[in-house]
C-alpha positions in Angstrom: -63.1 -16.2 0.9 -62.1 -13.0 2.5 -63.7 -9.8 1.2 -61.8 -6.5 1.1 -63.4 -3.1 1.1 -62.1 -0.5 -1.4 -62.7 3.2 -1.1 -62.3 5.3 -4.3 -61.2 8.9 -3.6 -60.6 11.8 -6.0 -62.1 15.2 -6.9 -65.6 14.2 -8.1 -66.1 17.0 -10.6 -62.7 16.6 -12.3 -62.3 12.8 -12.1 -65.9 11.6 -12.5 -65.2 9.3 -15.4 -62.0 7.9 -13.8 -63.8 7.2 -10.5 -66.5 5.3 -12.4 -63.9 3.4 -14.4 -62.3 2.1 -11.3 -65.6 0.9 -9.9 -66.4 -0.7 -13.3 -63.2 -2.8 -13.4 -63.7 -4.0 -9.9 -67.4 -4.9 -10.2 -67.3 -6.4 -13.7 -64.1 -8.4 -13.6 -64.7 -12.1 -12.8 -61.8 -12.3 -10.4 -61.8 -8.9 -8.7 -65.5 -8.9 -7.9 -65.1 -12.1 -5.8 -62.7 -10.4 -3.5 -63.5 -6.6 -3.4 -66.4 -4.5 -2.4 -66.0 -1.0 -3.8 -67.4 2.3 -2.5 -68.0 5.6 -4.3 -69.4 8.5 -2.4 -71.8 9.3 -5.3 -73.5 5.9 -4.9 -74.9 6.8 -1.5 -78.6 7.7 -1.3 -79.5 11.0 0.3 -79.1 10.8 4.1 -79.5 13.1 7.0 -76.0 12.3 8.2 -73.3 14.8 7.2 -71.3 13.7 4.2 -68.1 14.0 6.1 -69.3 11.5 8.8 -70.4 9.0 6.1 -67.2 9.0 4.1 -64.8 9.0 7.0 -66.8 6.1 8.5 -66.4 4.2 5.2 -62.7 5.0 5.1 -62.3 3.6 8.6 -63.8 0.3 7.5 -61.9 0.1 4.2 -58.9 -2.1 3.6 -57.7 -0.2 0.5 -57.8 3.5 -0.6 -57.6 4.1 -4.3 -56.5 7.7 -4.5 -56.9 9.5 -7.9 -55.0 12.7 -8.3 -55.5 15.1 -11.2 -54.8 18.9 -11.4 -57.4 20.1 -8.9 -57.2 20.0 -5.2 -60.9 20.2 -4.5 -63.1 22.4 -2.3 -61.7 23.1 1.2 -63.6 23.1 4.5 -62.5 26.5 5.9 -64.6 25.9 9.0 -62.4 23.0 10.2 -59.0 21.9 9.0 -58.9 23.6 5.6 -58.4 20.3 3.8 -60.2 19.0 0.8 -62.3 15.9 1.1 -59.7 14.0 -1.0 -56.8 14.9 1.3 -58.9 14.2 4.4 -59.7 10.7 3.0 -56.0 10.2 2.4 -55.1 11.3 5.9 -57.7 9.0 7.5 -56.6 6.0 5.5 -53.0 6.7 6.5 -54.0 6.9 10.1 -55.8 3.6 9.9 -52.8 2.1 8.0 -54.9 1.0 5.1 -53.3 -0.1 1.8 -53.0 3.1 -0.3 -52.8 2.9 -4.1 -52.2 6.3 -5.8 -52.9 6.9 -9.5 -51.7 10.2 -11.0 -53.4 11.6 -14.1 -50.4 12.5 -16.4 -47.0 12.4 -14.7 -46.1 16.0 -15.6 -49.1 18.5 -15.7 -48.1 22.2 -15.5 -51.7 23.1 -14.5 -51.6 21.0 -11.3 -52.4 23.0 -8.2 -49.7 23.6 -5.6 -51.5 21.7 -2.9 -51.8 18.6 -5.2 -48.1 18.9 -5.9 -47.3 19.0 -2.2 -49.5 15.9 -1.7 -47.7 14.1 -4.6 -44.3 15.0 -3.1 -45.3 13.4 0.2 -46.6 10.3 -1.6 -43.5 9.9 -3.8 -41.3 9.6 -0.7 -39.8 6.0 -1.0 -40.2 5.6 2.8 -44.0 6.1 2.5 -44.6 2.6 1.1 -47.5 3.7 -1.1 -48.0 2.1 -4.5 -47.7 5.1 -7.0 -48.5 4.9 -10.7 -49.1 7.4 -13.5 -51.7 7.0 -16.2 -52.5 8.9 -19.4 -56.0 7.6 -20.2 -58.8 5.6 -18.7 -57.7 2.4 -20.4 -54.3 2.7 -18.7 -55.9 3.5 -15.4 -58.0 0.4 -15.5 -55.0 -1.8 -16.3 -53.0 -0.2 -13.5 -55.8 -0.8 -11.0 -56.4 -4.3 -12.1 -52.7 -5.3 -11.8 -52.2 -3.5 -8.5 -55.3 -5.3 -7.0 -54.0 -8.7 -8.3 -50.7 -8.0 -6.7 -52.5 -7.1 -3.5 -54.3 -10.5 -3.5 -51.1 -12.3 -4.3 -49.3 -10.6 -1.3 -52.3 -11.5 0.9 -51.9 -15.2 -0.1 -55.3 -15.3 -1.8 -54.0 -17.3 -4.7 -51.2 -19.4 -3.3 -48.8 -18.8 -0.5 -45.9 -20.2 -2.5 -44.1 -18.0 -5.0 -45.1 -18.5 -8.6 -41.9 -20.2 -9.6 -42.0 -22.7 -6.8 -45.6 -23.9 -7.5 -46.0 -27.4 -9.0 -48.0 -27.2 -12.2 -51.1 -29.3 -11.6 -51.9 -30.0 -15.2 -48.4 -31.2 -16.1 -46.4 -34.4 -15.4 -42.8 -35.3 -15.5 -43.4 -36.4 -19.2 -43.9 -32.7 -20.0 -40.1 -32.2 -19.5 -37.8 -32.6 -22.4 -34.7 -34.2 -20.9 -32.6 -33.1 -23.9 -33.1 -29.5 -22.8 -31.9 -30.5 -19.4 -28.7 -32.1 -20.9 -28.1 -28.9 -23.0 -28.5 -26.9 -19.8 -26.0 -29.2 -17.9 -23.5 -28.8 -20.7 -23.8 -25.0 -20.7 -23.6 -25.0 -16.9 -20.4 -27.0 -17.0 -18.8 -24.7 -19.6 -19.7 -21.5 -17.7 -18.7 -22.8 -14.3 -15.8 -24.9 -15.5 -17.0 -27.9 -13.7 -17.8 -31.5 -14.7 -21.3 -32.6 -15.7 -22.8 -34.3 -12.6 -22.9 -38.1 -12.7 -26.5 -38.4 -11.6 -29.7 -39.0 -13.5 -31.6 -36.1 -15.1 -34.5 -36.8 -12.8 -32.4 -36.7 -9.6 -30.7 -33.5 -10.8 -34.1 -31.8 -11.3 -35.5 -33.1 -8.0 -32.5 -33.1 -5.6 -30.0 -30.6 -7.0 -32.0 -27.7 -8.3 -35.4 -28.6 -6.8 -37.7 -27.8 -9.8 -39.6 -31.1 -9.8 -41.7 -32.1 -6.8 -43.8 -35.0 -5.8 -47.4 -33.9 -5.5 -50.3 -36.2 -4.8 -48.1 -39.2 -5.3 -46.9 -38.1 -8.8 -43.8 -36.2 -9.9 -44.8 -32.8 -11.3 -42.7 -29.9 -12.7 -42.8 -26.6 -11.0 -43.5 -23.5 -13.1 -39.7 -22.9 -13.2 -39.2 -26.4 -14.8 -42.0 -25.6 -17.3 -40.3 -22.3 -18.3 -36.8 -23.8 -18.8 -37.2 -27.5 -19.7 -40.5 -27.8 -21.5 -40.7 -27.6 -25.4 -43.7 -25.4 -25.3 -44.0 -23.6 -21.9 -46.7 -21.3 -23.4 -49.1 -24.3 -23.5 -49.1 -24.0 -19.7 -48.0 -20.4 -19.1 -49.3 -18.3 -22.0 -47.9 -15.1 -20.6 -44.3 -16.4 -20.8 -43.9 -15.6 -24.5 -42.0 -12.4 -25.4 -43.2 -9.8 -27.9 -40.6 -8.1 -30.0 -41.1 -5.3 -32.5 -39.1 -2.9 -34.8 -40.9 0.3 -35.6 -40.3 2.8 -38.4 -39.3 6.1 -36.8 -39.7 6.9 -33.1 -43.3 6.1 -32.4 -45.5 3.0 -32.3 -47.3 3.6 -35.6 -45.7 1.5 -38.3 -44.1 -1.9 -37.9 -41.0 -2.9 -39.8 -40.7 -6.3 -38.1 -42.7 -7.8 -35.3 -43.4 -11.3 -33.8 -44.1 -13.2 -30.7 -41.4 -15.5 -29.5 -42.3 -18.9 -28.1 -40.4 -21.8 -26.5 -38.3 -22.4 -23.4 -36.4 -19.6 -21.7 -33.0 -20.0 -23.3 -34.4 -20.5 -26.8 -36.3 -17.2 -26.4 -33.1 -15.5 -25.4 -31.4 -16.8 -28.5 -34.2 -15.6 -30.7 -34.1 -12.2 -29.1 -30.4 -11.9 -30.0 -31.2 -12.8 -33.6 -34.0 -10.2 -33.7 -31.8 -7.6 -32.2 -29.0 -8.1 -34.7 -31.4 -8.1 -37.6 -33.1 -4.9 -36.6 -30.2 -2.7 -35.3 -27.3 -1.2 -37.3 -23.7 -2.4 -37.6 -21.5 0.4 -39.0 -17.9 0.1 -40.0 -15.0 2.5 -40.2 -11.3 2.3 -41.1 -9.2 3.9 -38.4 -5.4 4.1 -39.1 -4.7 0.5 -40.2 -7.7 -1.2 -38.6 -11.3 -1.8 -39.6 -13.7 -1.5 -36.7 -17.3 -2.8 -36.6 -19.5 -0.5 -34.6 -22.9 -1.9 -33.3 -25.6 0.6 -32.6 -26.0 -0.7 -29.0 -23.9 -3.0 -26.8 -25.9 -6.2 -26.9 -24.6 -7.2 -23.4 -26.6 -4.3 -21.9 -29.8 -5.2 -23.9 -29.4 -8.9 -22.9 -29.0 -8.0 -19.3 -32.2 -6.0 -19.3 -34.1 -8.8 -21.2 -33.0 -11.4 -18.7 -34.0 -9.2 -15.8 -37.4 -8.6 -17.4 -38.1 -12.3 -18.0 -36.8 -13.4 -14.6 -38.3 -10.7 -12.3 -41.7 -10.2 -14.0 -44.9 -10.9 -12.2 -46.1 -14.2 -13.8 -49.5 -13.9 -12.0 -50.4 -11.1 -14.4 -52.0 -13.1 -17.2 -52.4 -11.5 -20.6 -49.3 -9.4 -20.1 -45.9 -10.1 -21.8 -42.4 -9.0 -21.6 -41.8 -6.7 -24.6 -38.7 -5.5 -26.5 -39.4 -2.6 -28.8 -36.8 -1.1 -31.2 -37.2 2.5 -32.5 -34.9 4.7 -34.6 -33.6 6.5 -31.5 -34.0 4.0 -28.6 -34.8 0.5 -27.4 -37.5 -0.1 -24.7 -37.8 -3.3 -22.6 -40.9 -3.6 -20.6 -41.7 -6.1 -17.9 -45.2 -6.8 -16.3 -45.3 -6.0 -12.6 -43.8 -3.0 -11.0 -40.9 -2.9 -8.5 -41.3 -4.9 -5.3 -42.3 -3.0 -2.2 -39.3 -1.4 -0.6 -37.3 -0.8 -3.8 -36.5 2.7 -5.0 -36.4 3.2 -8.7 -33.6 5.8 -8.2 -31.4 3.4 -6.1 -31.6 0.0 -7.9 -27.8 -0.5 -8.5 -26.4 -3.2 -6.2 -29.8 -4.2 -4.8 -31.0 -7.8 -5.4 -34.6 -8.6 -4.7 -36.9 -10.8 -6.7 -40.3 -12.4 -6.7 -39.0 -15.4 -8.7 -36.0 -16.8 -6.7 -36.0 -20.3 -8.4 -35.9 -18.7 -11.9 -33.0 -16.6 -10.8 -31.2 -19.6 -9.3 -31.3 -21.4 -12.7 -29.8 -18.3 -14.4 -27.1 -18.1 -11.7 -26.1 -21.7 -12.7 -25.2 -20.6 -16.2 -23.8 -17.2 -15.1 -26.5 -15.3 -17.1 -27.4 -13.6 -13.9 -25.2 -12.5 -10.9 -26.3 -13.2 -7.3 -25.5 -9.8 -6.0 -27.7 -7.4 -7.9 -25.1 -6.2 -10.3 -27.3 -6.2 -13.4 -28.1 -2.5 -13.3 -24.4 -1.7 -12.8 -23.4 -3.9 -15.8 -26.0 -2.2 -18.0 -24.8 1.3 -17.1 -21.1 0.3 -17.6 -21.8 -1.3 -21.0 -23.6 1.8 -22.2 -20.9 4.2 -20.9 -18.2 2.1 -22.5 -20.0 2.2 -25.8 -20.2 6.0 -25.6 -24.0 6.1 -24.9 -26.1 7.6 -22.2 -26.9 5.3 -19.2 -30.3 3.5 -19.3 -33.4 5.2 -18.0 -35.7 3.3 -15.7 -39.5 4.0 -15.2 -42.7 2.5 -14.0 -45.5 3.1 -16.5 -48.6 1.8 -14.9 -48.0 -1.6 -13.3 -44.9 -2.3 -15.5 -41.2 -1.8 -15.2 -39.4 -0.3 -18.2 -35.8 0.2 -19.2 -35.0 2.6 -22.1 -31.7 2.6 -23.9 -31.1 5.8 -26.0 -29.1 5.1 -29.1 -26.6 7.2 -31.1 -29.2 8.1 -33.9 -27.2 9.2 -36.9 -23.9 9.6 -34.9 -23.1 5.9 -34.8 -19.6 6.4 -36.3 -18.8 8.7 -33.4 -18.7 5.6 -31.1 -15.6 4.4 -32.9 -13.2 5.3 -30.1 -15.0 3.0 -27.6 -15.0 -0.1 -29.7 -13.4 -3.1 -27.9 -10.5 -5.1 -29.4 -12.8 -8.0 -30.4 -14.5 -5.7 -32.9 -11.2 -4.5 -34.5 -9.6 -6.1 -37.5 -5.9 -5.5 -38.1 -5.8 -5.0 -41.9 -2.0 -5.3 -42.1 -2.2 -8.6 -40.3 -4.5 -9.8 -43.1 -1.8 -8.9 -45.6 -3.3 -5.8 -47.1 -0.8 -3.3 -48.6 -0.9 0.5 -48.1 -2.9 1.0 -51.4 -5.6 -1.4 -50.4 -6.0 0.1 -46.9 -6.3 3.6 -48.3 -8.8 2.5 -50.9 -10.8 0.6 -48.3 -10.8 3.6 -46.0 -12.4 5.7 -48.8 -15.0 3.1 -49.6 -15.9 2.5 -46.0 -15.6 5.9 -44.4 -16.6 8.1 -47.4 -18.9 5.5 -49.1 -16.9 5.9 -52.3 -17.6 3.6 -55.2 -14.3 2.4 -56.7 -13.5 1.2 -60.3 -10.3 -0.3 -61.7 -9.7 2.9 -63.6 -10.0 5.1 -60.5 -7.8 2.7 -58.6 -5.0 2.9 -61.2 -5.2 6.7 -61.3 -5.1 7.1 -57.5 -2.2 4.8 -57.0 -0.3 4.9 -60.3 -0.4 1.2 -60.9 -1.0 -1.1 -63.8 -4.4 -2.6 -64.7 -3.2 -6.0 -63.5 -2.1 -4.7 -60.1 -5.3 -2.8 -59.6 -7.4 -5.9 -60.5 -5.3 -8.0 -58.1 -5.6 -5.5 -55.2 -9.4 -5.1 -55.6 -10.0 -8.9 -56.1 -8.1 -9.5 -52.8 -10.5 -7.2 -51.0 -13.4 -9.1 -52.5 -11.9 -12.5 -51.4 -11.4 -11.1 -47.8 -15.1 -10.2 -47.8 -14.3 -6.5 -47.3 -15.9 -5.3 -50.5 -18.5 -6.5 -53.0 -18.8 -5.8 -56.7 -21.4 -5.2 -59.3 -21.3 -5.4 -63.1 -19.0 -7.1 -65.6 -15.8 -6.3 -67.5 -14.8 -2.6 -67.6 -18.1 -1.6 -65.9 -17.3 -3.4 -62.6 -17.8 -1.2 -59.6 -16.6 -2.0 -56.0 -18.5 -1.1 -52.8 -17.7 -1.5 -49.1 -19.6 -4.1 -47.3 
């Protein structure tokens, strides 16, 4: 087993606890301590050699530099190059082409020194190739470091040279697959592609056509992709494949209104997410001219696109981390374990297609739930714009990728002009007369509560005509009523 040397750099006085936390996660974790030897300058015994010679020698022999940046630049050596020890270590690692992982304490700190800001600007350059993450506390830092080092081992082939989604699952057999799920998939595939269901066996389709079942040690075994899509309970084999959903009260993660963990195969989870979304977001209505329009708080097609991307592109090697969908009063956040792949720029994602899970994406291409040309970001932005909302915001908190959709808050009815035809109901085509449309407009737009007496007064009609008009609205499921006899009151649905 190959050992990798890790050098932890950062201003000792300011970031003492953070430096020790990095060492702790490496030396105490069962997995990491097998692969990494960590060096902190403060662990050295007193020596006659100059400090500079010691740490630069250690840097030269290190495979990875973990660079911690706070607000302080550190003491400078005015007798030589005028650099702090931290920057000198960074320059040496860069010269030796070591792997450089940079962790920034707080993304925006107004107290940060100018020299640290300049260093950050250089590191942030997409062409640099450095892994760059921000953290707000030591717990976040430890999680970031852990996930980045696991990613490093994965890239080095320490676990398995094959991608996660192509690996045959050693503890599962062909019997783990539910062929009914495959038949459902074939039906959906045929509908979406407008093709016939192939006249081959389910087993041959899985082995020969889409290649998600392989012969291993003389026995047919499903790959991780087959487990995720065609197994009744994928979480039995891949626990991190469940999705956590939550609806919070207000705009912070303090009080839950609704929360659960979704289990099952890929397409079932997608269906459950849609039900959760519809249950926990608003659908407003408004009468415009002679039409009733239903106005969803967010365009679900944008949310679905982000969820599919999160589930398809996540890093499944990161155990104990789940895709999350969180709904707040003012926004929706979708978070996926594993940051962007090397070479991708978070500011230039539109039109770029690159994934760590090609087989998973291939399955989604078959049902047209994912395009082959990296158009997901473009579709999300267009759906939000067409709905009258801001474009989604992308970020990388720690070793995660997050999409944030900002909602309309209390201005949901302002979205009415952008509602598509499919959400419009022509009230005249339903047979409603002018009186009923005017009454419905007041009940829907102004939240007016209507009675038979008020209806008669407004439109100068008889008791029988008022009752007939209002009952027609009830039958069409446009309004509801409460009470009996003369005390009946009508409300918009």
